[in-house]
N, C-alpha and C positions, 0 to 999 in steps of 0.2 A: 082221516088224513094215511088213510088207508090208502082209498081211494085214489087222493091225490096224490098220491108216491106212482100208482099202479100211471097215473094216467103220462107224469114225467117220465117212465119211464117207454106208455109209448112212445112221445114226440125222438127219441132217444133212437136210435137204430139199434134194432135188438139184436146184434153181434157183438151193440157193447161191451164190453166189462163192467162190471160192477162198479170201480172207480172211480170209470171215465162216466157214470151217470150220475152220479152227486153232485155233479156242479147244474145239473140242468135239472136239481129237483134244491139245489140250492137258491136258484137265480127268478127261482118260483114261490118261490116255496111262502115268500111276505107277500107277494103280489093276489094268489089263492088265498091267503088269509086278509086279507083287508079287500078283496074285492068279489069274490065267490063263494063265501064262506057260507052263506044262505041255499045252497045248490050243492057243497059239497057231497054230503048226501044220495043223490040225487044221481047218481052215476058221472063215469069219467065222460063220457061227449057232452054233461051238462058242463060240467070244470072247465071242458076244454073249449065248448062257446063260450066260459059268460067270462074265459079269456080274452079270443078273439072277439067280443063285446067288448071288452072295455082296455080294449088294444092300445090305444091313444094314450092310457091315466098307468102302465104296465111300465116297468124299470128296466130301464135298458138290457139289463141282462137279460129280465126272463122273455122279452117283446127277440132278443135274439133268440134264443135259444128256435122261440114261435118260426123263427124266421130260419135260424138252419136246418126244421124239421121240415119245410112245407105247409107252413100253417101261418 
């Protein structure tokens, strides 16, 4: 789960305050648990790649977080 939090923080602007990062985490937490659980321990890049591979299945909120951050 720690790696997931790091991935989401990478997606968000690094200059954003922690309070602003929480919505991105909340938006993708369920999607990561649902689609990417098997790769959560394989590094941040693996989780991000998994989210991208499952793009059509992601929640609207998580898809928006990825899109808003150039992913």
